[in-house]
C-alpha positions in Angstrom: 114.2 66.5 102.8 117.4 67.0 100.5 117.0 69.3 97.5 119.1 68.5 94.4 120.0 71.7 92.1 122.0 71.2 88.9 123.6 74.3 87.3 125.8 74.5 84.3 127.8 76.9 82.1 128.6 76.7 78.6 132.3 76.8 78.1 132.9 79.1 75.2 134.1 82.2 76.5 135.7 84.4 79.8 133.1 84.8 82.8 132.1 88.4 83.7 130.7 89.8 86.8 127.2 89.2 85.5 128.1 85.8 85.3 129.2 85.8 88.9 126.4 87.7 90.5 123.5 86.2 88.5 124.8 82.2 88.9 128.2 81.6 90.6 127.7 83.6 93.7 124.3 82.2 94.5 125.1 78.7 93.6 128.0 78.6 95.6 126.1 80.0 98.6 123.1 77.2 98.0 125.4 74.5 97.8 126.9 75.2 101.7 123.3 74.4 102.9 123.0 71.1 104.2 119.6 70.3 102.6 121.1 71.1 99.0 122.7 68.5 97.0 124.8 70.6 94.1 125.4 69.5 90.8 128.1 71.7 88.7 129.3 71.0 85.3 131.1 72.9 82.8 128.5 72.1 79.9 131.4 71.6 77.2 128.9 69.6 74.6 126.7 72.7 74.5 129.7 74.7 73.7 130.5 72.6 70.2 126.9 73.9 69.0 128.1 77.4 68.9 132.0 77.5 68.8 134.2 74.9 66.4 137.2 76.6 67.7 138.9 73.7 69.8 141.4 76.4 71.5 138.7 78.6 72.6 136.8 75.8 73.9 139.4 74.4 76.1 140.7 77.9 77.3 137.1 78.2 78.2 136.9 74.9 79.7 139.9 75.8 82.4 139.2 79.6 82.8 135.4 78.7 84.1 136.6 75.6 86.5 139.4 77.7 87.8 136.9 80.6 88.6 134.4 78.0 90.3 136.8 76.7 92.2 138.6 80.3 93.1 134.9 81.7 94.1 134.7 79.5 96.9 133.5 76.2 95.5 134.0 73.1 97.5 134.2 70.1 95.3 134.4 68.1 98.3 130.8 69.0 99.0 129.5 68.9 95.7 129.8 66.8 92.5 131.8 69.0 89.8 132.4 67.7 86.3 132.6 68.1 82.8 129.8 67.1 80.9 132.1 65.5 78.3 133.3 63.1 80.9 130.2 61.5 81.5 129.3 59.4 78.3 126.0 58.3 80.1 124.5 61.7 79.0 125.2 61.4 75.0 123.6 58.0 75.4 120.8 59.3 77.5 120.5 62.0 75.1 120.0 59.5 72.4 117.4 57.8 74.1 115.5 60.8 74.4 115.9 62.1 70.8 114.3 58.3 69.6 111.0 59.5 71.5 110.8 63.2 70.8 108.6 64.3 67.9 110.1 66.7 65.2 107.3 68.9 65.8 108.2 69.8 69.2 111.7 70.4 68.1 110.4 72.6 65.2 108.9 75.4 67.8 112.0 75.5 70.0 113.2 79.5 69.7 116.8 78.8 69.0 115.6 77.1 65.7 113.5 79.4 64.8 115.6 82.3 65.4 118.1 80.8 63.2 115.8 80.1 60.5 114.4 83.5 60.7 117.5 85.1 60.6 118.7 82.9 57.4 115.3 83.9 55.7 115.7 87.7 56.0 119.0 87.1 54.6 117.7 85.6 51.4 119.1 82.1 52.4 117.8 78.4 52.7 115.6 78.4 56.2 118.0 75.8 57.6 121.2 77.2 56.1 122.9 77.8 59.4 121.0 74.7 61.6 122.9 72.2 63.0 121.5 69.3 63.9 123.3 70.2 67.5 121.2 73.2 67.6 118.2 71.8 66.6 118.5 69.4 69.4 120.1 71.4 71.8 116.9 71.2 74.0 117.0 67.4 74.3 120.6 67.6 75.3 119.6 69.8 77.8 117.0 67.8 79.3 119.8 64.8 79.5 121.6 67.0 81.7 118.6 67.1 84.1 117.4 63.9 84.0 120.6 62.2 84.6 120.4 63.3 88.0 116.9 63.7 88.7 117.7 67.7 89.6 115.1 69.3 91.4 115.6 72.5 90.3 118.2 74.1 87.5 118.6 77.8 87.6 118.9 78.9 83.8 118.7 82.1 81.7 115.4 83.7 80.5 116.8 82.3 76.7 116.2 78.5 78.0 112.7 78.9 79.6 111.0 77.5 76.8 113.0 74.5 76.8 112.3 72.8 80.2 109.8 73.8 83.0 112.1 75.2 85.5 111.9 75.2 89.2 113.4 78.9 89.4 112.3 81.5 86.8 113.2 84.5 89.1 116.5 85.0 87.0 118.0 88.3 87.6 119.6 90.0 84.6 122.7 92.4 85.3 123.2 95.4 83.2 126.1 95.9 81.2 128.1 99.1 80.9 125.7 100.6 78.3 122.3 99.7 80.6 121.8 96.6 78.1 121.9 92.8 79.6 125.7 92.4 80.3 126.8 90.1 77.4 130.1 89.5 75.6 128.0 89.6 72.2 127.2 93.4 73.2 130.6 93.9 74.1 129.6 95.7 77.7 131.0 93.2 80.0 132.8 94.1 83.3 135.6 90.8 83.3 135.6 88.9 86.4 139.5 87.9 86.9 141.1 88.2 83.5 143.2 91.5 83.3 143.3 91.9 86.9 142.2 95.4 88.8 143.4 97.3 85.5 141.1 95.5 83.6 138.2 96.3 86.2 138.9 99.9 86.2 139.2 100.0 82.7 135.8 98.5 82.2 133.7 100.5 85.3 135.2 104.1 83.6 133.2 102.9 80.3 130.0 103.1 82.1 127.4 105.4 80.3 126.7 108.6 82.6 125.1 111.5 81.7 127.3 115.2 81.3 126.7 116.8 84.9 129.5 117.9 86.2 130.9 117.2 89.8 128.6 119.5 92.3 125.6 118.9 90.3 123.0 116.6 91.5 122.6 113.2 89.8 120.1 111.1 89.0 120.8 107.4 90.5 118.5 105.9 88.3 119.9 107.4 85.0 122.3 104.5 84.2 123.6 100.9 85.6 125.8 102.7 88.0 123.8 102.0 90.9 122.3 98.6 89.9 125.7 97.4 89.7 126.8 98.9 93.1 123.8 97.1 94.7 125.0 93.8 93.9 127.9 94.0 96.0 126.9 96.1 98.9 124.3 96.1 101.6 121.1 98.1 101.2 122.3 100.7 103.6 125.7 101.3 101.9 123.5 101.5 98.2 121.4 104.1 99.7 124.1 106.3 101.0 125.9 106.3 97.7 122.9 107.1 96.4 122.5 110.1 98.2 125.6 111.3 97.7 124.8 111.6 94.0 122.0 113.4 94.4 124.2 115.5 96.5 126.4 116.1 93.6 129.3 113.4 93.5 130.9 113.2 90.5 130.8 110.6 87.9 134.5 109.8 88.0 134.8 109.4 91.8 131.3 107.1 91.9 132.7 105.0 89.3 135.9 104.3 91.5 133.9 103.6 94.5 131.9 101.3 92.5 135.3 99.4 91.4 136.8 99.5 94.9 133.3 97.8 96.0 133.6 95.2 93.2 137.2 94.4 94.0 136.8 94.0 97.9 134.9 91.0 96.8 136.6 89.2 94.0 140.2 90.7 94.3 141.2 88.2 97.0 139.7 85.0 94.5 142.0 86.5 92.0 145.1 85.3 93.3 143.7 81.7 93.8 142.0 81.9 90.1 145.8 82.6 89.1 147.5 79.7 90.9 144.9 77.4 89.6 145.4 78.5 85.7 149.0 78.2 86.5 148.2 74.5 87.7 146.1 72.6 85.4 147.0 69.7 86.5 145.3 70.5 89.8 142.2 71.5 88.0 141.8 68.1 86.2 142.6 66.2 89.2 139.6 67.7 90.8 137.3 67.5 87.7 138.0 63.7 87.4 136.8 63.0 90.7 133.7 64.7 90.3 133.3 62.8 87.3 133.7 59.6 89.4 131.0 60.8 91.6 129.1 61.7 88.7 129.0 58.3 87.4 128.2 56.6 90.4 124.9 58.0 89.8 124.9 57.7 85.9 126.0 54.4 85.4 123.1 52.7 87.6 120.4 55.0 86.4 121.2 54.4 82.5 121.4 50.7 83.4 117.9 50.9 84.2 117.1 53.3 81.3 118.6 50.7 78.9 117.0 47.4 80.5 113.5 49.7 80.3 114.2 50.3 76.5 115.1 46.5 75.7 119.0 47.3 75.7 119.6 44.1 77.8 122.1 41.5 78.5 121.7 38.3 76.7 121.2 35.8 79.7 122.2 32.4 79.8 119.2 29.8 79.6 118.5 27.5 82.6 119.0 24.1 81.2 116.2 22.3 83.4 113.6 22.9 86.0 115.7 21.8 88.9 118.8 24.4 87.6 116.0 26.8 87.5 114.8 25.8 90.7 118.1 26.5 92.4 118.7 29.3 90.7 115.3 30.9 92.2 116.3 29.6 95.6 119.8 31.2 95.7 118.6 34.7 94.5 119.6 37.7 96.4 116.9 40.1 97.0 117.3 44.0 98.2 114.3 45.1 100.2 113.7 48.7 101.0 111.5 50.1 103.7 111.2 53.2 106.2 111.7 52.9 110.0 110.2 54.8 112.9 112.6 57.2 113.1 111.6 58.4 109.6 114.7 57.3 107.7 114.8 55.1 104.4 117.1 51.8 105.0 117.3 48.8 102.6 118.8 45.2 103.1 120.0 42.2 101.0 118.8 38.8 101.8 119.4 35.5 100.2 117.6 32.4 101.2 116.1 34.5 104.0 119.6 35.3 105.2 120.3 38.8 106.1 123.3 39.8 104.1 123.6 43.6 104.5 122.0 46.3 106.2 122.3 49.9 105.2 122.7 52.9 107.5 119.7 55.4 107.3 119.2 57.7 104.2 117.0 60.9 104.4 115.2 60.0 101.5 113.8 57.1 99.7 115.3 58.1 96.6 118.7 58.1 98.2 118.6 54.5 99.2 117.3 53.6 95.9 120.6 54.9 94.4 122.4 53.1 96.3 120.8 49.5 95.6 121.1 50.5 92.0 125.0 50.8 92.5 125.3 48.0 94.1 123.2 45.9 91.4 125.3 47.4 88.8 128.5 47.3 90.2 128.3 44.3 92.5 131.3 43.4 95.0 133.6 46.2 93.6 130.7 49.0 94.9 130.3 47.8 98.5 133.7 49.3 99.2 132.7 52.9 100.7 129.2 51.7 100.6 127.0 52.7 103.9 126.3 49.5 105.0 127.1 46.7 107.9 127.7 43.2 106.3 125.6 40.9 108.8 126.6 37.6 107.0 129.9 36.8 104.9 129.7 38.4 101.9 132.3 38.0 99.2 132.6 38.6 95.3 131.8 34.9 94.5 
C-alpha cells in the first residue's frame, strides 16, 4: 500500500548540514521508494509568523528550493510546491480555525513560551503574540490534512502540535556541542560560501587542548558525531581509533571537512546553477503547484459542501423535469476486483461511459473521482480511464 509522506521547511534562513542530515537526505532517499508518495513544500506562509523581512523570505525561498533540487530531489517523482501557491490551504486553515477551541490554543507551547518571556521582561503577556503565532498549530494541521499525509517528519519543538507518525527525530550537534541552529551561531553551512566556508566552520569545532600524539577521547566533543553522519560504521571506528592513538585535532577536523565535502561538494555546482537560473526553479514549483492543487481543489470542494458553503442550484420547475434529471444523472461507482486493485466507473441510464485503470488503494481511486466531479470534461485529459461510450463536454 502506498504511504504518503509530507515534509515542509520554513523559509526564514539558509540551510546547514544539520537540515541536510536530519531532513533533506532521508526525505529524498524515501522519495525514491515506489511505495512512498512524497509531498515536499516550502513553508513560506509559516515564515511570515517569524519574519517580516520580504527580502529575507524571498531569498530563503530560492535558496531552499535550489537546495532540495541540488541534493537530488526529482520533481517528476514527487509533489514539490510552495505553500503560498495553494490557496486551498489558507481556506482549510480558516475552516479549522472556526471549530478549534481557544482553550486548546492557549496550551500550545509556542504561545506559552512567548507569554512567559513577556512576563519575565515586565511586559503584558500577549505583547509579543500575533494571531499567526497563536494559530500556528492550526495552519500546520491544514498542511497535513489537505493531502491526508500518513507520515509527517518534524522537529521535537513541533511534536506537541500534532500527533506524528515519526517521533524518532535525530539532532545533529553544532560546533559547540549544542543542537546545530542558526540561533546559536554554531552551524556548518551546506552550500553557501563553498568549501572555504565549510573549512572555516569545521575549524571552529570546540575540542580540548591535547596536542598531536596525545591520546584523545572521541566522545569529548561533536567531531565524531558529525563524522558519523557522513561515513560508514567501519570508517567511523577507524577514525575514533586514530584519535585514541594521538591524531591531532587539526588533522581530524580536516578529515571531517573532506568527508562532508565528498558528499555535498558535487551538489554545490548544481545549487549554484539553480540560484543563477530562478526561472528554472519557478517553472518547477509552478508545475508542483499544479499537481498539488489536483488533490487540493476536489478535497476542499467536499469540505465546503460539508460545512454548507454550497453552490446555489436551479430549482426544478415540475415533476416531469425532475424525473428527466434523475434519469440522466451520471453515477460513479467504486469497487475492488479479484486482482486486488481498486477501480471506478461512470454510468448513465445503465450505460457504462468510463472505466478506470486499477489503483493500489481505494483512496487513490476516490481522489480521481473527486477531480472528475469537480473539473468535469477538462479533468479527463490525462486521467487514467478508458472511454467505453462517447463522452463529450456537453
